[in-house]
C-alpha positions as CSV (number, residue, x, y, z in Angstrom):
1,M,99.5,47.5,106.2
2,S,98.6,49.2,103.0
3,N,97.0,47.3,100.2
4,I,97.5,47.8,96.5
5,K,95.6,46.0,93.6
6,I,97.4,45.8,90.3
7,L,95.5,45.2,87.1
8,V,97.6,43.7,84.5
9,E,97.2,42.2,81.0
10,G,98.5,38.7,81.2
11,P,100.2,35.8,83.1
12,T,103.8,37.2,82.7
13,E,102.8,40.3,84.6
14,I,101.0,38.2,87.1
15,L,104.3,36.2,87.8
16,F,106.3,39.5,87.7
17,V,104.1,41.2,90.4
18,N,104.0,38.0,92.6
19,E,107.6,36.9,92.3
20,V,109.6,40.2,91.6
21,L,107.7,43.1,93.0
22,K,105.8,41.7,96.1
23,P,108.8,40.9,98.2
24,N,110.1,44.5,97.8
25,F,106.8,45.7,99.0
26,F,106.2,43.5,101.7
27,E,109.3,44.6,103.3
28,R,107.7,48.2,103.3
29,E,104.4,46.9,104.9
30,I,102.7,47.1,101.4
31,Y,100.5,44.1,100.3
32,I,100.2,44.2,96.5
33,K,98.0,41.7,94.4
34,P,97.6,41.5,90.7
35,F,94.4,40.9,88.8
36,L,93.9,40.3,85.1
37,F,92.0,42.8,83.1
38,Q,90.4,39.8,81.5
39,K,90.8,35.9,81.8
40,A,91.9,35.6,78.1
41,G,94.8,38.0,78.8
42,G,95.4,41.2,77.0
43,V,94.0,44.6,77.5
44,P,90.3,45.0,76.3
45,K,88.7,48.0,74.7
46,Y,88.3,51.1,77.0
47,S,84.6,50.6,77.8
48,I,85.5,47.2,79.3
49,S,88.8,48.2,80.9
50,Q,87.1,51.3,82.4
51,K,84.4,49.2,84.0
52,Q,87.2,46.8,85.4
53,I,88.9,49.8,86.9
54,L,86.0,51.4,88.5
55,N,84.9,47.9,89.9
56,T,88.2,47.3,91.5
57,I,88.3,50.6,93.3
58,K,84.7,50.3,94.4
59,S,85.2,46.8,95.8
60,D,87.3,48.1,98.5
61,R,87.8,51.9,98.8
62,S,90.5,51.2,101.4
63,C,92.8,49.7,98.9
64,F,94.9,51.6,96.2
65,C,94.6,50.7,92.5
66,T,97.1,50.8,89.8
67,T,97.4,49.4,86.3
68,M,100.4,47.7,84.5
69,V,99.6,47.9,80.7
70,D,102.0,47.9,77.7
71,F,101.6,50.9,75.7
72,Y,102.4,48.6,72.6
73,G,99.2,46.9,71.7
74,L,97.1,49.3,73.9
75,P,93.7,49.8,72.2
76,R,93.3,53.1,70.5
77,D,90.1,53.8,72.1
78,W,91.9,54.1,75.6
79,S,91.9,57.5,76.9
80,G,94.8,59.5,75.7
81,K,96.3,57.0,73.3
82,K,95.5,58.4,70.0
83,E,96.5,61.9,71.2
84,S,99.8,60.4,72.4
85,Q,101.0,59.4,69.0
86,S,101.9,63.1,68.3
87,C,104.3,63.1,71.3
88,Q,108.2,62.6,70.4
89,N,109.3,61.5,73.8
90,Y,108.4,58.1,75.1
91,Q,107.7,59.6,78.6
92,D,105.5,62.2,77.3
93,K,103.4,59.5,75.5
94,A,103.1,57.4,78.6
95,Q,102.1,60.5,80.7
96,M,99.6,61.8,78.3
97,V,97.7,58.2,78.5
98,E,98.2,57.9,82.4
99,Q,96.8,61.5,82.8
100,A,93.7,61.1,80.6
101,L,93.1,57.7,82.2
102,L,93.4,59.2,85.7
103,E,91.0,62.3,84.7
104,D,88.3,59.9,83.4
105,I,88.5,57.7,86.4
106,V,88.3,60.7,88.8
107,A,85.2,61.9,86.9
108,K,83.4,58.8,86.9
109,M,84.1,58.3,90.6
110,G,83.1,61.7,91.8
111,K,84.5,64.5,94.2
112,S,83.8,62.5,97.3
113,W,86.6,59.9,96.5
114,N,90.1,60.1,97.2
115,T,91.9,60.3,93.9
116,A,95.4,59.6,95.4
117,Q,94.0,55.8,95.4
118,F,94.4,55.4,91.8
119,I,97.7,55.4,90.2
120,P,97.8,54.7,86.4
121,Y,100.7,53.3,85.0
122,V,101.8,52.5,81.3
123,Q,104.6,50.4,80.8
124,M,106.9,51.6,77.8
125,H,106.8,50.0,75.3
126,E,106.1,46.6,76.7
127,F,107.2,44.3,79.6
128,E,110.2,43.2,77.5
129,A,111.9,46.6,77.8
130,L,112.8,45.7,81.3
131,L,114.8,43.0,80.0
132,F,116.9,45.0,78.1
133,S,118.2,46.5,81.6
134,D,120.9,43.9,81.3
135,T,121.3,42.5,78.0
136,S,124.2,40.1,79.1
137,I,121.7,38.5,81.6
138,L,118.9,38.3,79.0
139,A,121.2,36.5,76.7
140,G,122.5,33.9,79.0
141,S,125.8,32.6,78.2
142,N,125.8,33.6,74.5
143,K,128.1,36.4,74.0
144,S,127.1,36.9,70.4
145,V,123.5,37.3,71.2
146,S,124.5,39.6,74.3
147,A,126.3,41.9,71.7
148,Q,123.3,41.9,69.2
149,L,121.0,42.7,72.1
150,N,123.5,45.6,73.2
151,N,123.7,47.0,69.8
152,V,119.8,47.4,69.8
153,L,120.0,49.1,73.0
154,K,122.7,51.6,71.9
155,S,120.2,53.1,69.5
156,F,118.2,54.4,72.4
157,S,118.6,56.4,75.5
158,C,117.0,53.6,77.5
159,P,115.3,50.5,77.2
160,E,111.9,52.1,77.6
161,E,112.4,54.1,74.4
162,I,112.7,51.0,72.4
163,N,110.0,51.5,69.9
164,D,106.8,50.0,69.3
165,N,106.4,49.1,65.8
166,Y,105.3,45.3,64.8
167,N,108.7,44.2,63.9
168,T,110.6,46.5,66.2
169,C,109.0,46.3,69.5
170,P,111.1,44.8,72.6
171,S,109.6,41.3,72.4
172,R,110.3,40.9,68.6
173,R,113.8,42.2,68.9
174,I,114.4,39.6,71.7
175,K,112.7,36.7,69.5
176,E,114.9,37.7,66.6
177,H,118.2,36.9,68.5
178,I,116.6,34.3,71.0
179,E,114.4,32.0,69.0
180,N,113.1,30.0,71.8
181,Y,112.3,32.9,74.1
182,V,109.4,32.3,76.1
183,K,108.0,35.3,77.9
184,T,106.3,33.5,80.9
185,V,109.5,31.5,81.5
186,D,112.6,33.2,80.1
187,G,111.2,36.6,81.0
188,I,110.6,35.9,84.4
189,I,114.0,34.2,85.0
190,A,115.7,37.3,83.5
191,T,113.8,39.7,85.6
192,H,114.7,37.8,88.9
193,K,118.5,37.7,87.6
194,I,118.5,41.4,86.7
195,G,117.1,42.4,90.0
196,L,114.5,45.0,90.6
197,E,117.1,47.9,91.5
198,K,118.9,47.6,88.1
199,M,115.4,47.7,86.2
200,R,114.8,50.8,88.1
201,R,118.0,52.6,87.4
202,E,117.7,51.6,83.6
203,C,114.0,52.5,83.1
204,P,113.2,56.0,84.6
205,H,109.4,55.7,84.1
206,F,109.2,52.3,85.6
207,N,111.1,53.6,88.5
208,E,108.8,56.6,88.9
209,W,105.9,54.0,89.2
210,I,107.5,51.8,91.7
211,T,108.5,55.1,93.7
212,K,104.8,56.3,93.7
213,L,103.7,52.8,95.0
214,E,106.5,52.8,97.7
215,D,105.2,56.2,98.8
216,I,102.0,54.7,99.8
217,G,103.7,53.0,102.8
218,N,104.6,56.6,104.0
219,Q,101.2,58.0,104.0
C-alpha cells in the first residue's frame, strides 16, 4: 500500500481528507493522512512552511507528500505567489505557485531524491469553491438561496474561478446568503452530499490533483 502525507491549513481540510478523500484512496490501496502546517491553523510564511514540507518528506522517504492550501490568503512570500498575480487564468495562477514550490523543494532536497514524491497542490481559490459544485445541495432546502448562489456561479466558467478578493472569495459569497454557515460543519456536510465525483467534474484543477494522487497506486 502506498502512503501519502497531505499538509493542510486547517481543521476543515483535516475532516475533508479523512471523511471524503480517504475512502476513495483506500479502495485503491493508497493510505492518505492529513497534517496541519501549524497547530493554530492557517498557512505560515514560506520559511516556516518550507521547513515543514522538508521535514515531512525527510521523516519517511518511502512516503509521498502533497499540499492542500488555499490560494486566497496564501502568504505573498510563498514561491510563485507574487508572480502569479500577473496571470489571467486561474489555472495558470495555481500552476505557477505549484511549479515554483516544486522547484524550490527539489533544490533543497538534492538530486539523489525522487522528485515524483512531492506533489504540490494549490486549491483555487479556497476550499469553499468545491461547495459551489452543487449550489442546490449547498443551500439545503432553501430554493431562494440556491438561486442566489447559482447566479454567483453563472458569472464564472467553473467554481474554481470564483475570485479571491476579500469581499468576493467563495466563503464570503456563501456567508452573504447563508448567514449561519460554519465551515467545519456545513462545509463538510455539503461535501459529503455533493460527493467527490461531482466535485471532480466541476473543478478541473482539483480533479487533476486527485488524479495525480490516484496514479501513485499504479506506480
